[in-house]
C-alpha positions as CSV (number, residue, x, y, z in Angstrom):
1,V,27.4,-43.2,-13.1
2,G,30.0,-44.2,-10.0
3,P,31.3,-42.7,-7.1
4,T,34.1,-40.4,-6.6
5,G,37.2,-41.9,-8.4
6,S,35.4,-44.7,-10.8
7,G,36.7,-43.5,-14.2
8,K,34.1,-41.1,-15.2
9,T,36.1,-38.2,-16.5
10,T,39.0,-40.1,-16.7
11,L,36.9,-41.8,-20.1
12,A,35.9,-38.6,-21.0
13,A,39.4,-36.8,-21.0
14,L,40.3,-40.6,-22.8
15,I,37.5,-39.4,-25.8
16,A,38.6,-36.3,-26.3
17,R,42.4,-37.4,-26.6
18,F,43.4,-35.4,-23.5
19,Y,46.0,-38.4,-23.3
20,D,45.6,-41.9,-24.7
21,V,45.0,-45.4,-23.4
22,D,47.3,-47.2,-22.3
23,G,45.5,-50.8,-23.9
24,G,42.7,-51.7,-26.3
25,R,41.2,-48.7,-28.2
26,I,38.5,-46.3,-28.7
27,T,37.0,-45.5,-31.8
28,L,34.4,-43.0,-33.4
29,D,32.2,-44.1,-35.9
30,G,34.7,-47.5,-36.2
31,H,38.0,-45.0,-36.4
32,D,40.4,-45.4,-33.4
33,V,40.8,-41.9,-32.3
34,R,44.7,-42.1,-32.2
35,D,44.2,-42.1,-36.1
36,L,42.5,-38.6,-36.6
37,Q,43.6,-35.6,-37.2
38,L,43.6,-34.0,-32.9
39,N,42.1,-30.7,-35.0
40,D,39.3,-33.0,-36.7
41,L,38.4,-34.9,-33.2
42,R,38.5,-31.7,-31.2
43,R,35.8,-30.5,-33.8
44,A,33.7,-33.5,-33.9
45,V,33.7,-34.1,-29.5
46,A,33.1,-31.1,-27.4
47,V,33.1,-31.3,-23.1
48,V,31.6,-29.4,-20.5
49,F,33.3,-30.2,-17.4
50,E,32.1,-29.4,-13.8
51,D,35.4,-26.9,-13.7
52,T,34.0,-24.3,-16.2
53,F,36.5,-22.2,-18.1
54,L,35.4,-19.0,-19.6
55,F,37.7,-16.4,-21.3
56,S,38.3,-12.4,-20.2
57,D,36.3,-11.4,-23.3
58,T,32.4,-10.9,-24.0
59,V,30.0,-13.3,-23.2
60,A,29.1,-13.3,-26.9
61,A,32.8,-14.4,-27.5
62,N,33.0,-17.1,-24.9
63,I,29.8,-18.7,-26.2
64,A,31.0,-18.1,-30.3
65,F,34.7,-19.3,-29.1
66,A,34.7,-22.9,-31.8
67,Q,32.7,-20.3,-34.3
68,P,33.9,-17.0,-33.9
69,D,31.7,-15.6,-36.9
70,A,28.6,-16.8,-35.7
71,S,25.7,-14.4,-36.2
72,F,24.2,-13.2,-32.8
73,E,20.9,-15.0,-33.7
74,R,23.3,-18.3,-33.4
75,I,24.5,-17.2,-30.2
76,R,21.2,-16.6,-28.6
77,R,19.6,-19.6,-29.9
78,A,22.8,-21.6,-28.2
79,A,22.6,-19.4,-24.9
80,E,18.6,-20.2,-25.1
81,L,19.2,-23.7,-25.2
82,A,21.3,-23.5,-22.5
83,G,18.9,-22.3,-20.4
84,A,21.4,-18.6,-20.4
85,D,19.5,-16.3,-22.5
86,T,17.2,-14.6,-19.3
87,F,20.5,-13.8,-17.0
88,I,22.7,-13.0,-19.8
89,S,20.1,-10.6,-21.1
90,E,19.9,-9.2,-17.7
91,L,23.7,-8.5,-17.5
92,P,24.4,-4.8,-17.7
93,D,25.7,-4.9,-21.2
94,G,23.8,-8.2,-22.2
95,Y,26.1,-10.0,-24.4
96,A,28.3,-7.6,-25.0
97,T,28.8,-7.9,-21.2
98,L,32.7,-8.3,-19.9
99,L,33.2,-11.4,-17.9
100,G,36.1,-11.1,-15.7
101,E,39.6,-13.4,-15.9
102,R,37.7,-17.1,-15.9
103,G,34.5,-15.6,-15.6
104,F,34.3,-15.4,-12.0
105,S,32.0,-12.1,-11.8
106,M,29.4,-15.1,-12.3
107,S,27.9,-17.9,-10.2
108,G,29.2,-21.3,-10.3
109,G,25.5,-22.4,-12.5
110,Q,25.6,-19.3,-14.7
111,R,29.3,-19.8,-16.0
112,Q,28.6,-23.7,-16.4
113,R,25.3,-22.5,-18.6
114,V,27.5,-20.5,-20.8
115,A,29.7,-22.9,-21.4
116,L,27.2,-25.5,-22.7
117,A,25.8,-22.4,-25.1
118,R,29.4,-22.6,-26.6
119,A,29.7,-26.6,-26.9
120,I,26.1,-26.1,-28.4
121,L,27.1,-23.2,-30.8
122,A,29.8,-25.4,-31.9
123,D,27.2,-28.2,-33.2
124,P,29.7,-31.6,-32.5
125,R,29.1,-34.5,-33.2
126,V,30.1,-35.9,-29.6
127,L,28.9,-34.1,-26.6
128,I,29.7,-34.9,-23.2
129,L,28.6,-33.4,-20.4
130,D,30.9,-34.1,-17.1
131,D,28.4,-33.1,-14.2
132,A,27.4,-30.0,-16.1
133,T,24.7,-29.3,-14.0
134,S,26.3,-29.9,-11.0
135,S,26.6,-26.1,-10.1
136,V,22.8,-25.4,-11.1
137,D,20.6,-25.4,-8.3
138,A,18.0,-28.3,-8.6
139,S,15.0,-26.4,-8.5
140,K,16.3,-24.7,-12.5
141,E,18.1,-27.9,-13.4
142,H,14.4,-28.5,-15.2
143,E,15.1,-25.7,-17.4
144,I,18.7,-26.7,-18.7
145,R,17.0,-31.1,-18.7
146,D,14.5,-30.2,-21.3
147,A,16.6,-28.1,-23.1
148,L,19.5,-31.0,-22.8
149,A,16.7,-33.2,-24.0
150,H,16.3,-31.4,-27.7
151,V,20.0,-30.7,-27.8
152,M,20.6,-34.5,-27.9
153,E,18.9,-35.5,-30.9
154,N,20.8,-36.9,-33.5
155,R,24.2,-36.8,-32.0
156,T,26.2,-38.6,-29.3
157,T,25.9,-37.6,-26.1
158,I,27.7,-39.2,-22.8
159,V,26.3,-37.4,-19.8
160,I,27.9,-37.9,-16.0
161,A,25.4,-36.8,-14.2
162,H,24.5,-37.7,-10.4
163,R,20.7,-36.4,-10.6
164,P,18.1,-39.2,-11.3
165,A,16.1,-37.1,-13.4
166,T,19.2,-36.3,-15.7
167,I,20.5,-39.8,-16.1
168,A,17.1,-41.1,-16.9
169,L,17.5,-38.8,-20.0
170,A,20.0,-41.8,-21.3
171,Q,18.8,-44.4,-23.2
172,R,21.7,-46.3,-21.9
173,V,23.0,-46.3,-18.0
174,V,26.8,-47.2,-17.8
175,L,28.1,-48.0,-13.7
176,L,31.2,-47.2,-13.2
177,D,33.1,-48.6,-10.1
178,E,36.8,-48.7,-9.4
179,G,37.6,-47.9,-13.2
180,H,35.3,-50.8,-14.1
181,I,32.0,-51.3,-15.9
182,V,29.9,-52.8,-13.5
183,A,26.3,-52.9,-14.7
184,T,24.0,-51.1,-18.0
185,G,20.7,-50.8,-18.6
186,T,17.8,-48.0,-18.3
187,H,17.9,-45.5,-15.4
188,A,14.9,-47.4,-13.9
189,E,16.1,-51.1,-14.7
190,L,19.2,-50.8,-12.7
191,T,17.3,-48.6,-9.5
192,V,15.5,-51.9,-9.2
193,T,17.8,-54.5,-10.2
194,N,21.1,-53.4,-8.8
195,R,21.8,-52.6,-5.1
196,R,25.1,-50.3,-5.8
197,Y,23.6,-48.2,-8.2
198,Q,20.9,-47.5,-5.6
199,E,24.1,-46.7,-3.1
200,V,25.8,-44.3,-5.4
201,L,22.4,-42.5,-6.2
202,D,21.6,-42.1,-2.2
203,Q,25.5,-40.8,-1.6
204,A,25.1,-38.5,-4.3
205,A,21.4,-36.9,-2.8
206,A,23.4,-36.5,0.4
207,I,26.3,-34.6,-1.0
208,D,23.1,-32.4,-2.9
209,A,21.2,-31.9,0.5
210,A,24.5,-30.8,2.1
211,R,25.2,-28.0,-0.5
212,A,22.0,-26.9,-0.7
213,E,21.7,-26.6,3.8
214,L,25.3,-25.0,3.1
215,H,24.2,-22.5,0.0
216,R,20.9,-21.6,2.8
217,G,23.6,-21.0,5.6
218,D,25.4,-18.4,3.4
219,L,22.2,-16.8,2.4
220,D,20.9,-16.3,5.4
221,Q,24.3,-14.8,6.7
222,V,24.0,-12.4,4.2
223,R,20.6,-11.6,4.8
224,G,21.8,-10.9,8.6
């Protein structure tokens, strides 16, 4: 958790070695990530970013990107866990529907749920969710949140989020500010004891409210 520019996405990128640390080291099970074969590391770590990339291919192929030979049952189960099965089933050709370039034929929330399903199917040892539910309407987020609680079992999961209910899924919360860790604890503890933490949550809530108001304005304009 942290304000914009505090280093959250940078941390996620360092774990997956999109670039390397300048000092110190990052370890997985005690092994420096720079000593691991990149292919092995990328198989062990899955990242779902806020800016989702989907390929110009079928929905099923997008979900099965990491495991092209996955059965349809596994693909659909991953979609169910990501809260995506219902809207996918309503597409013209269901899981065989071809997506436009970068998935622009879907809404932002739908793209993120497909990307989440792709990460779930990959079954990584480390799952990183970088604001992966930010484009999902708050009224629908609880569906994904319930699924995440199941997906997070028996694996290391790093969740970058700003909505309190999602943050509360974590056993340990780390507050970043200007590239530094400034506080750690549970969500309940930090809410009571750390003023900066509460300020960050308040700022995020204000942004969420502004987005919701803008969305309502867009819907009213379409209706008009």
